[in-house]
C-alpha positions in Angstrom: -3.1 2.1 -33.1 -1.4 3.8 -30.1 -4.2 5.3 -28.1 -4.3 3.9 -24.6 -1.4 1.6 -25.3 1.3 2.0 -22.7 3.7 -0.5 -21.2 6.8 0.6 -19.8 9.7 0.0 -17.4 11.7 2.4 -15.4 14.7 0.8 -14.1 16.1 0.7 -10.6 16.5 -1.7 -7.7 18.3 -1.0 -4.5 18.2 -2.5 -1.0 19.3 -0.1 1.7 19.1 0.1 5.4 20.7 3.0 7.3 19.7 5.0 10.2 21.2 6.7 13.2 20.2 6.1 16.7 18.4 9.4 16.9 16.2 8.4 13.9 15.5 5.0 15.2 14.3 6.4 18.5 12.0 8.7 16.6 10.5 5.9 14.6 9.6 3.9 17.7 8.7 6.9 19.9 5.4 6.2 21.6 5.7 2.4 21.0 7.4 1.2 24.1 6.6 -2.4 23.5 8.5 -2.3 20.2 11.2 0.1 21.2 12.8 -2.5 23.6 13.3 -4.8 20.7 14.7 -2.0 18.4 18.5 -1.5 17.9 19.9 1.7 16.5 22.5 -0.2 14.4 20.3 -0.9 11.4 17.3 1.3 12.5 14.7 -1.4 12.5 11.5 0.3 11.7 8.0 0.1 13.1 5.5 -0.9 10.3 1.8 -1.4 10.1 1.8 -4.3 7.6 -0.7 -6.1 9.7 -2.6 -2.8 10.5 -1.0 -2.6 13.9 2.4 -1.3 14.9 5.1 -4.0 14.8 8.9 -4.2 14.3 9.5 -5.1 10.6 11.8 -7.9 11.5 9.0 -9.6 13.5 6.4 -9.7 10.7 6.2 -12.7 8.5 6.0 -10.8 5.2 8.7 -9.7 2.9 8.9 -6.1 3.7 11.2 -3.1 2.8 10.6 0.0 4.8 12.2 3.4 5.1 11.8 6.3 7.4 11.6 9.9 6.1 15.1 10.6 7.1 16.3 7.6 5.1 14.5 8.8 2.0 15.9 12.3 2.3 19.4 10.8 2.6 18.7 8.8 -0.6 17.4 11.9 -2.4 13.9 10.5 -2.8 11.5 13.4 -3.6 8.9 11.7 -5.9 6.5 8.9 -4.9 7.8 6.8 -7.9 11.5 7.1 -6.8 11.2 4.5 -4.2 11.5 1.9 -7.0 15.3 2.5 -6.6 15.3 1.3 -3.2 13.1 -1.8 -3.0 13.9 -5.4 -4.2 11.9 -6.5 -7.1 10.0 -3.2 -7.5 10.2 -1.4 -10.9 8.3 1.5 -12.5 6.3 1.6 -15.8 5.8 5.2 -16.8 6.5 7.4 -19.8 5.3 10.6 -18.1 3.4 11.6 -15.0 0.2 10.9 -16.9 -0.1 7.3 -15.6 2.0 5.4 -13.3 2.3 1.6 -12.8 4.4 -0.2 -10.2 5.8 -3.5 -11.0 6.6 -5.8 -8.1 8.2 -9.2 -8.8 7.0 -8.8 -12.3 3.5 -8.3 -11.4 1.9 -5.3 -12.9 -1.1 -3.7 -14.8 -0.3 -4.4 -18.5 -2.7 -1.9 -20.1 -1.9 1.8 -19.5 -5.4 3.4 -19.4 -7.0 5.8 -17.1 -9.7 3.7 -16.0 -7.9 0.5 -14.9 -6.6 -0.3 -11.4 -3.2 -1.9 -10.8 -2.5 -5.3 -8.9 0.1 -3.4 -6.8 -2.2 -1.5 -4.4 -1.0 2.0 -3.3 -2.3 3.4 0.0 -1.6 6.9 1.2 -2.1 7.5 5.0 -4.2 4.4 5.4 -6.5 5.1 2.3 -6.4 3.3 -0.9 -5.7 5.3 -4.1 -7.7 3.6 -6.8 -6.6 5.8 -9.9 -3.3 5.1 -11.6 -3.5 8.8 -12.6 -2.8 9.8 -8.9 0.2 7.5 -8.1 3.0 9.8 -9.1 3.5 13.0 -7.2 5.8 14.8 -4.9 7.0 13.1 -1.8 7.6 15.4 1.2 7.4 15.4 5.0 7.2 11.6 5.0 7.1 9.5 8.2 7.6 6.2 6.5 7.1 4.2 3.3 6.4 0.5 3.5 6.5 -1.9 0.5 4.9 -5.4 1.1 5.8 -8.1 -1.4 3.3 -10.8 -2.3 -0.6 -10.8 -2.0 -2.0 -8.7 0.8 -5.7 -9.1 -0.1 -6.8 -10.3 3.4 -6.3 -7.0 5.2 -6.0 -4.6 2.2 -8.4 -5.8 -0.5 -8.8 -7.4 -3.9 -6.2 -5.3 -5.9 -3.2 -6.1 -3.8 -2.5 -9.2 -5.7 1.3 -8.5 -6.2 1.9 -6.5 -3.2 1.3 -3.1 -1.5 3.0 0.3 -1.3 2.0 2.4 1.7 3.1 6.0 2.0 2.7 7.5 5.5 2.9 11.3 5.9 4.2 12.9 9.1 1.2 13.6 11.3 0.6 16.3 14.0 1.4 14.1 17.0 4.2 16.4 18.1 3.0 19.0 20.6 6.3 21.2 20.6 6.7 23.7 17.8 8.8 22.0 15.1 9.5 22.1 11.4 12.1 22.2 8.6 12.9 23.8 5.3 14.8 22.2 2.5 16.0 23.8 -0.7 17.8 22.1 -3.6 19.2 22.8 -7.1 20.4 20.2 -9.7 21.1 19.8 -13.3 18.5 20.7 -15.9 17.7 23.7 -13.8 15.6 21.7 -11.3 14.7 23.8 -8.4 12.8 22.5 -5.3 11.6 24.0 -2.0 9.9 22.1 0.7 9.1 22.6 4.3 6.7 21.9 7.3 5.7 23.4 10.5 3.7 22.0 13.3 2.9 22.0 17.1 0.0 22.4 19.6 -2.8 24.8 18.9 -4.3 24.1 22.3 -4.3 21.5 24.9 -5.1 18.2 23.2 -5.2 19.7 19.6 -2.2 19.8 17.3 -1.7 20.8 13.7 0.9 20.5 10.9 1.2 22.1 7.5 3.6 20.9 4.8 4.3 21.7 1.2 6.6 21.4 -1.8 7.1 23.1 -5.1 9.5 22.0 -7.9 10.3 23.3 -11.3 12.7 21.8 -13.9 13.6 22.0 -17.6 13.2 19.0 -19.8 16.3 16.6 -20.3 15.2 15.3 -23.7 16.1 18.2 -26.0 14.1 19.3 -29.1 16.1 18.8 -32.4 15.4 19.1 -36.1 15.0 15.7 -37.8 16.0 17.2 -41.1 16.9 21.0 -41.0 15.1 23.1 -43.4 12.4 20.4 -44.0 11.5 18.8 -40.7 12.2 21.5 -38.0 12.0 21.0 -34.2 8.9 21.9 -32.3 11.1 23.6 -29.6 9.8 21.5 -26.6 12.2 19.8 -24.3 10.6 16.7 -22.6 10.7 15.6 -19.1 10.2 18.9 -17.3 8.5 19.5 -13.9 6.2 22.1 -12.9 4.1 21.4 -9.8 3.3 22.1 -6.2 1.6 20.3 -3.3 0.2 21.5 0.1 -1.0 19.3 3.0 -2.6 20.2 6.2 -3.5 18.0 9.2 -5.1 18.4 12.6 -5.0 15.8 15.4 -7.3 15.9 18.4 -7.2 13.8 21.5 -10.7 12.5 22.4 -10.1 12.0 26.1 -7.7 9.5 27.2 -9.0 6.7 24.9 -9.4 8.3 21.4 -7.8 10.3 18.7 -9.0 12.0 15.5 -6.9 12.9 12.5 -8.2 15.2 9.8 -6.3 15.6 6.6 -6.7 18.1 3.6 -4.3 17.5 0.5 -4.0 19.5 -2.7 -1.5 19.1 -5.5 -1.2 20.6 -9.1 0.9 19.8 -12.1 0.6 22.6 -14.6 1.7 22.7 -18.3 4.3 19.9 -17.9 6.3 19.3 -21.1 5.8 15.5 -21.7 4.2 13.1 -24.2 7.0 12.4 -26.7 9.2 9.4 -27.5 12.2 8.3 -29.4 12.2 5.9 -32.3 14.0 2.9 -31.1 15.3 -0.5 -32.4 13.9 -0.3 -35.9 15.4 -2.2 -38.9 14.1 0.5 -41.3 13.1 -0.9 -44.7 12.9 0.9 -48.0 9.0 1.0 -47.7 9.3 3.1 -44.7 8.3 0.4 -42.2 10.4 -1.6 -39.6 11.2 -5.3 -39.9 9.2 -7.7 -37.9 9.2 -11.3 -36.8 6.6 -13.8 -37.6 4.4 -12.6 -34.8 4.3 -9.1 -36.1 6.6 -7.8 -33.4 9.5 -5.4 -34.1 12.8 -7.3 -34.2 15.3 -4.6 -34.4 18.2 -4.0 -31.9 20.2 -1.2 -33.1 19.1 1.5 -30.6 17.7 5.0 -31.3 17.5 6.4 -34.8 16.2 9.5 -36.6 12.9 8.1 -38.0 13.2 10.4 -41.1 16.8 9.8 -42.1 17.4 6.4 -40.5 20.7 7.6 -38.9 21.6 6.8 -35.4 20.4 9.4 -32.9 20.7 10.4 -29.2 18.1 9.0 -26.9 17.9 12.5 -25.4 16.6 14.2 -28.7 13.1 15.0 -29.3 12.1 15.0 -33.1 8.4 15.3 -32.6 6.3 18.0 -34.3 3.3 18.2 -31.9 4.0 19.4 -28.4 2.8 17.4 -25.5 1.3 18.6 -22.3 0.1 17.3 -18.9 -2.1 19.1 -16.4 -3.5 17.5 -13.1 -5.4 18.8 -10.1 -5.9 16.5 -7.1 -7.8 17.2 -3.9 -8.1 14.7 -1.0 -10.1 15.1 2.2 -9.7 12.3 4.9 -10.4 11.5 8.4 -9.2 8.6 10.7 -10.8 7.8 14.1 -9.3 5.5 16.6 -10.9 4.7 19.9 -10.4 2.1 22.7 -13.8 0.7 23.5 -12.4 -1.1 26.6 -10.3 -4.1 25.3 -11.5 -3.7 21.7 -9.9 -0.9 19.5 -12.0 0.8 16.9 -10.6 2.3 13.7 -12.6 4.2 11.2 -11.0 5.7 7.9 -13.0 8.0 5.5 -11.6 9.3 2.3 -12.9 11.4 -0.6 -10.6 12.1 -3.6 -11.2 14.3 -6.6 -8.7 14.2 -9.5 -8.9 16.0 -12.8 -6.3 15.6 -15.5 -5.7 16.3 -19.2 -3.0 15.1 -21.4 -1.8 15.3 -25.0 1.1 13.3 -26.6 2.8 13.0 -29.9 2.7 9.3 -30.1 4.9 8.5 -33.1 8.3 10.0 -32.3 8.3 11.5 -35.9 8.1 15.1 -37.1 5.0 14.2 -39.2 1.4 13.6 -37.8 1.2 9.8 -37.7 -0.5 9.6 -34.2 -1.5 12.3 -31.9 -3.4 11.2 -28.7 -5.4 13.3 -26.2 -7.1 12.2 -23.1 -8.9 13.8 -20.2 -10.5 12.4 -17.2 -12.3 13.3 -13.8 -11.9 10.8 -11.1 -13.9 10.7 -8.0 -13.5 8.2 -5.1 -15.2 7.7 -1.7 -14.1 5.0 0.7 -15.0 3.9 4.3 -13.3 1.4 6.4 -14.4 0.2 9.8 -12.2 -2.1 11.8 -12.2 -3.7 15.2 -9.1 -5.2 16.8 -8.3 -6.9 20.2 -5.9 -9.3 21.8 -5.3 -11.5 24.8 -2.2 -13.3 26.1 -2.1 -15.7 23.1 -4.6 -14.4 20.7 -4.7 -11.3 18.5 -7.5 -10.6 16.1 -9.0 -8.1 13.5 -12.4 -7.8 11.7 -13.9 -5.2 9.6 -15.9 -4.0 6.6 -14.9 -1.8 3.6 -16.8 0.1 1.0 -15.3 1.8 -2.1 -17.1 3.8 -4.7 -15.2 5.0 -7.9 -16.4 7.1 -10.8 -14.2 8.1 -13.7 -15.6 10.1 -16.5 -13.3 10.7 -19.5 -12.5 11.1 -23.2 -9.9 9.9 -25.7 -9.2 11.6 -29.1 -6.9 9.9 -31.6 -5.7 12.0 -34.6 -3.5 10.8 -37.5 -3.2 7.5 -39.4 -5.6 5.4 -37.3 -8.3 8.1 -37.7 -7.8 8.4 -41.4 -8.2 4.7 -41.9 -11.3 4.7 -39.8 -12.7 7.7 -41.7 -12.0 6.1 -45.2 -13.7 2.9 -44.1 -16.7 4.9 -43.0 -16.9 6.7 -46.3 -15.8 10.1 -44.9 -13.1 12.2 -46.8 -10.1 11.3 -44.3 -8.6 14.7 -44.6 -8.6 15.6 -40.8 -10.6 13.2 -38.9 -10.6 12.1 -35.3 -11.5 9.0 -33.5 -13.4 10.3 -30.3 -14.1 8.2 -27.4 -16.1 8.9 -24.3 -16.7 6.8 -21.3 -18.4 6.9 -17.8 -17.2 4.0 -15.7 -18.7 3.4 -12.2 -17.2 0.8 -9.9 -18.3 -0.2 -6.5 -16.7 -2.6 -4.1 -17.7 -3.9 -0.6 -15.9 -6.4 1.5 -15.8 -8.1 4.9 -12.6 -9.5 6.3 -10.9 -10.9 9.3 -7.5 -12.0 10.5 -6.4 -14.0 13.7 -3.2 -15.0 15.2 -2.8 -17.7 17.8 0.4 -18.6 19.7 0.5 -22.4 19.7 3.6 -22.1 21.9 6.2 -19.5 22.9 7.9 -20.1 19.5 5.1 -21.2 17.2 2.3 -19.0 15.9 -0.4 -19.7 13.3 -2.1 -16.8 11.4 -5.2 -17.1 9.3 -7.1 -14.4 7.3 -10.1 -14.3 5.1 -11.8 -11.6 3.0 -14.9 -11.7 0.8 -14.9 -8.9 -1.8 -17.8 -8.0 -4.3 -17.1 -5.9 -7.3 -19.8 -4.2 -9.4 -18.9 -2.2 -12.6 -21.0 -0.6 -15.2 -19.8 1.5 -18.2 -21.3 3.9 -20.7 -19.0 3.9 -23.7 -19.1 5.4 -27.3 -16.5 5.6 -30.0 -17.0 7.4 -33.3 -14.9 8.8 -36.2 -15.7 12.5 -36.5 -14.7 14.7 -39.5 -16.1 18.3 -39.5 -19.8 18.2 -39.0 -20.0 14.4 -40.1 -19.5 11.3 -37.9 -19.7 7.6 -38.1 -20.3 5.5 -35.1 -17.8 2.7 -34.5 -19.2 1.1 -31.3 -21.0 1.7 -28.1 -21.6 -0.3 -24.9 -25.2 -0.9 -26.3 -23.7 -2.4 -29.6 -21.5 -4.8 -27.6 -24.4 -5.7 -25.2 -26.7 -6.4 -28.2 -24.2 -9.0 -29.5 -23.4 -10.4 -26.0 -25.9 -9.5 -23.3 -24.3 -8.1 -20.1 -21.0 -7.1 -21.9 -21.3 -3.6 -20.3 -21.6 -4.8 -16.7 -19.4 -6.9 -14.4 -20.5 -8.4 -11.0 -18.0 -10.7 -9.4 -17.5 -11.9 -5.9 -14.4 -13.7 -4.7 -12.3 -14.7 -1.7 -8.7 -13.6 -0.6 -7.1 -15.8 2.0 -4.0 -16.2 4.0 -2.4 -19.0 6.3 0.9 -18.5 7.8 3.0 -20.5 10.1 5.5 -18.4 12.1 8.4 -20.1 14.1 10.8 -18.1 16.3 13.6 -20.5 17.4 15.4 -17.6 18.9 14.8 -13.9 19.8 16.8 -12.7 16.7 15.5 -15.3 14.3 12.1 -15.6 12.6 11.1 -18.5 10.1 7.9 -18.4 8.3 5.9 -20.2 5.6 2.7 -18.9 4.1 0.0 -19.5 1.5 -1.8 -16.4 0.2 -4.7 -16.2 -2.3 -4.8 -12.7 -4.1 -7.7 -11.5 -6.3 -7.9 -8.7 -8.8 -11.3 -7.8 -10.5 -12.0 -7.9 -14.2 -12.5 -4.8 -16.2 -13.2 -3.5 -19.7 -11.0 -2.8 -22.8 -12.5 0.5 -24.0 -11.9 0.5 -27.7 -14.3 0.5 -30.5 -12.4 -2.2 -32.5 -12.6 -4.9 -30.0 -15.3 -7.6 -30.2 -18.2 -8.0 -27.7 -16.4 -11.1 -26.4 -13.1 -9.2 -25.8 -14.8 -6.0 -24.4 -14.3 -7.5 -21.0 -11.5 -9.4 -19.5 -11.9 -11.9 -16.6 -10.6 -11.4 -12.9 -7.3 -12.9 -12.1 -6.3 -14.9 -9.0 -2.9 -15.5 -7.7 -1.9 -18.5 -5.3 1.4 -17.6 -3.7 3.5 -20.0 -1.6 6.2 -18.3 0.3 8.9 -19.1 2.8 11.4 -16.9 4.5 13.8 -16.2 7.2 14.8 -13.0 9.1 17.9 -13.3 11.2 20.3 -11.0 13.0 23.3 -11.6 15.3 22.9 -10.6 18.9 24.7 -7.3 18.4 22.7 -6.5 15.4 25.8 -5.8 13.4 24.8 -8.3 10.7 21.2 -9.0 9.5 20.1 -11.3 6.7 16.5 -11.5 5.3 15.8 -14.2 2.7 12.5 -15.1 0.9 11.6 -17.6 -1.6 8.3 -17.8 -3.4 6.3 -19.6 -6.1 3.3 -18.0 -7.9 0.5 -19.8 -9.7 -1.7 -17.4 -11.7 -5.2 -18.2 -13.0 -6.4 -16.0 -15.7 -3.3 -13.6 -15.6 -4.3 -10.4 -17.4 -1.9 -10.0 -20.3 -1.8 -6.9 -22.6 -1.1 -7.2 -26.4 -1.7 -5.4 -29.6 -4.0 -7.6 -31.6 -4.7 -6.4 -35.1 -3.3 -3.0 -34.1 -5.8 -2.9 -31.2 -4.7 -2.6 -27.6 -6.3 -5.4 -25.5 -6.1 -7.3 -22.3 -6.6 -11.1 -22.5 -6.3 -13.9 -19.8 -3.8 -16.7 -19.6 -2.5 -18.9 -16.8 1.2 -18.1 -15.7 3.6 -18.8 -12.9 6.8 -17.5 -11.4 9.5 -18.7 -9.0 11.9 -16.3 -7.2 14.3 -15.7 -4.4 15.3 -12.5 -2.6 18.3 -11.9 -0.3 19.1 -8.8 1.7 22.1 -8.4 3.9 23.0 -5.5 6.1 26.4 -5.4 7.7 28.0 -2.8 10.1 31.5 -3.9 10.8 32.3 -0.5 12.6 30.2 2.3 14.0 31.3 4.2 11.0 30.7 1.8 8.0 27.6 0.2 6.6 27.8 -2.4 3.7 24.4 -3.5 2.3 24.2 -6.0 -0.4 21.2 -7.7 -2.0 20.2 -10.0 -4.9 17.1 -11.3 -6.5 16.6 -14.3 -8.8 13.3 -14.9 -10.7 12.0 -17.3 -13.3 8.6 -16.4 -15.0 6.3 -18.2 -17.6 3.1 -17.0 -19.3 1.3 -19.8 -21.0 0.0 -17.9 -24.1 -0.1 -14.2 -25.1 -1.8 -13.3 -28.2 0.2 -11.3 -30.9 -0.6 -9.0 -33.8 -2.5 -11.5 -35.9 -3.4 -9.4 -38.9 -3.6 -5.6 -39.8 -3.8 -3.3 -42.6 -0.8 -0.7 -43.3 -0.8 2.2 -45.8 1.6 2.3 -48.6 4.1 4.9 -47.5 6.6 4.6 -50.4 4.9 3.5 -53.8 7.0 1.0 -55.8 9.0 -0.1 -52.7 9.3 -3.7 -51.5 6.2 -5.0 -49.8 6.7 -5.7 -46.0 7.3 -9.2 -45.0 4.1 -11.3 -44.3 2.1 -8.6 -46.1 0.4 -8.4 -49.6 -0.3 -5.4 -51.7 -4.0 -4.7 -52.0 -3.5 -2.3 -55.1 -5.7 0.3 -53.3 -3.1 2.1 -51.3 -2.9 -0.5 -48.5 -1.0 -3.6 -47.5 -2.8 -6.5 -45.7 -0.4 -8.2 -43.3 -1.2 -11.7 -42.0 1.4 -12.8 -39.4 1.8 -16.6 -39.2 2.6 -16.8 -35.5 -0.7 -15.8 -33.7 0.5 -16.2 -30.2 3.7 -16.4 -28.0 4.0 -19.4 -25.7 6.2 -19.4 -22.6 6.7 -15.6 -22.5 8.4 -14.0 -19.5 6.8 -11.4 -17.3 7.8 -7.8 -18.1 10.2 -6.0 -15.9 11.3 -9.3 -14.4 15.1 -9.8 -15.0 16.4 -13.1 -14.1 19.1 -11.6 -11.8 19.7 -8.3 -10.0 22.3 -7.2 -7.6 22.3 -4.1 -5.5 24.8 -2.4 -3.2 25.3 0.4 -0.6 28.6 1.5 0.8 28.1 4.2 3.5 30.9 5.6 5.6 30.5 8.4 8.3 32.9 10.2 10.5 32.7 13.1 13.0 34.2 16.3 11.6 33.8 20.0 11.0 31.4 20.3 14.0 29.1 17.6 12.9 29.0 14.3 11.0 30.1 13.7 7.4 28.7 10.9 5.4 30.0 9.6 2.1 27.8 7.1 0.2 27.9 5.1 -3.0 24.8 3.0 -4.0 23.5 1.4 -7.0 22.0 -1.5 -8.8 22.7 -4.0 -11.6 19.9 -5.5 -13.7 20.2 -8.5 -16.0 18.5 -8.4 -19.4 14.8 -8.1 -19.3 11.8 -7.7 -21.6 9.7 -4.5 -21.2 6.5 -6.1 -22.7 4.9 -9.4 -22.0 4.8 -10.2 -25.7 8.6 -10.5 -25.6 9.5 -8.9 -28.9 13.2 -8.4 -29.6 12.8 -4.7 -29.9 11.5 -4.5 -26.3 14.5 -6.2 -24.7 16.4 -3.9 -22.3 20.0 -5.1 -22.2 21.7 -5.5 -18.8 22.8 -2.3 -17.1 24.1 -0.7 -13.9 23.1 2.6 -12.4 25.3 4.2 -9.7 24.6 7.1 -7.4 26.9 8.9 -4.9 26.5 11.6 -2.3 28.5 13.5 0.3 26.6 15.0 3.2 27.2 17.0 6.4 25.0 17.3 9.4 25.7 19.6 12.4 26.0 18.1 15.9 22.6 19.6 17.0 20.9 18.1 13.8 19.7 21.6 12.9 21.6 22.1 9.7 22.5 19.6 6.9 24.0 20.0 3.4 24.3 17.3 0.7 26.0 17.2 -2.7 24.9 14.3 -4.9 25.1 12.7 -8.3 22.5 10.3 -9.8 23.5 7.9 -12.6 27.0 9.2 -12.1 28.4 7.1 -15.1 25.8 8.4 -17.4 24.2 5.1 -18.3 21.5 5.4 -21.1 18.5 2.9 -20.3 14.9 2.9 -21.2 12.1 3.9 -18.7 9.5 2.8 -21.3 9.3 0.9 -24.5 6.1 0.0 -26.8 6.6 -2.4 -29.6 4.3 -1.4 -32.4 5.6 -3.9 -34.9 6.1 -2.5 -38.4 5.3 1.0 -37.1 8.5 0.8 -34.9 9.2 0.9 -31.2 8.7 4.1 -29.2 10.7 4.5 -26.2 11.6 7.0 -23.4 15.0 6.9 -21.7 15.5 7.6 -18.0 17.4 10.7 -16.9 21.2 10.8 -17.8 23.8 11.8 -15.2 22.5 14.5 -12.8 24.2 16.3 -9.9 23.1 18.9 -7.4 23.1 20.2 -3.9 20.5 20.4 -1.1 20.4 22.2 2.2 18.1 21.6 5.2 17.4 23.8 8.3 15.3 22.2 11.2 13.8 23.7 14.3 
């Protein structure tokens, strides 16, 4: 079955630091204590990794941060595109439907609407709890921060693997200001964004920003067998959305400030939800070859699933059009106030998200699997935090509350539904597996962190957070055909077998201890232990057992050491980090008996990251980086056994299967589990590079840039089947831009993936049913222009 089964990888890794003195000054404006330490050479950025403003080079955490201007120079216009710029960060996504970030190999393995990821995403200081809401347009950005490693002490239980924080440009500027950017590129992609802001009255300022984008699909509709299996006419990978954001900032006397935000975004009739048939050794019986674990073991690339001939990864043979619609509204307020030596911060957020999605899940021009899902997600969160400091002591303490409700439905049409209908005594002509759920999650936590300077050079940091999760679910699964239906399972049937199966109540502790040593002003050495926690959840599928309806919470003990160094002139900077992860009850996804499930296993990982930024002259930046990682998952369950329909009567019986003489095969795979698997999206090696040269010319400054990343071979799924291997590849981008002397006008021409490398953004190994994949965009090129005032 393919419903709710998504595990993907979108390639890219890039380490980049570049910023002019004007941008650096803007980043630290209003933070005089930090500005004195900041040099324009590399544009050291002020971050809020410890929920206060600090120079990123002074924070004992592996951080990559980019200003809004840096992101524009890189052509980043979508929240998911930052994966191309951050060490160890990759993306699992096959459409805008669900987005999972993967950091140092840590990700949410099961792609379903109701799960949270272990890489927490914050937007303007507020947690986004739905993986439906992580992708989206990125515009008028002040800064993006990526924190690697557990961040649960200050940010909560689902920051096990790290944190991504998007910060929008606020309304702090009183003078009238704004910009307008227009761009056009291959596949008829057109985008327009802009912002305007300034003072409304004394002490009150406002800003409005928006973006709209439209694009044709890059995976072209094609007939699998002209005259017999025609094309559906839908090109996949299109864009059609807009977003609008407004904010008001008010001074509350000399000691306080209030920020209010309203955000709206829409995606309408986006053509998506289709795949290519990949890495299948097609047998005469119509199925793909497998190994002893029931995993696809092909390696030949994309084929036409009807003819078996090689095919382009940018062709769509599906017969059922896919579609994606999403509507998101966010209302948020942030209050900061100086109570006289103690600073109060209060952040309130309400999010309402609705989406519906349909996909052709088989990559074939016949109805094998069609999957539809809809969901409404509502979230309320409240954080209260106090902070203070003295000469040697700095502290924070607070409380947090989160209430999430998601109500949805999932419909599966095709072979899985036919099998379910026949088993229930229904005709099996046009059945549907219909699932509904109502999941309610609450979390409350209290936390604190303190820093004490043992000497001028040595600081100890300690943090603790107690977090309590409570989750309840109403669930129903049935096979429906016309007016008839047959119940498959409900939360009550699971609870009748195992009392409490429909309820989760867990409390746990996140912790942090760091030793921070500064032998010189430009050198930081640190060592830390962090304990990250992620709550348990449900596997909403009628064919799991009462015992597997839930999966347990996971905990991660991270041991990390690093150094951040720069020479006195700041023309050379080196950041290096080494880490070792010990996982208890790592949540691993697998297809067991054809049913998507999350199970628990112990795991570990060891890695090293290196970032170097070199500016030999005022005109040249050379940035190089590398990562190395070794990962190990003790045990992952595999297919076990499953039934298959006889597709070609009289053909050979699939390996490990027996003919039941009733139109089905029963397949019993001898290898029931995989030991020593590697994390998904965790290549052993990666290398990244940026060459950036600027020169004053034509009444402004001209910049030529080449950047890219090389990835070693990696698995795209934790089951490590041969068909889910992504071979090593390199992606290179290039751009040429001009900015006027007064910084009012800029123009850029660019190319992405200029050598037209074909690589997978997603792959799902369905064993004998084949491997379905989505490939990232081929070479694109375009132009953009910006006017500022």
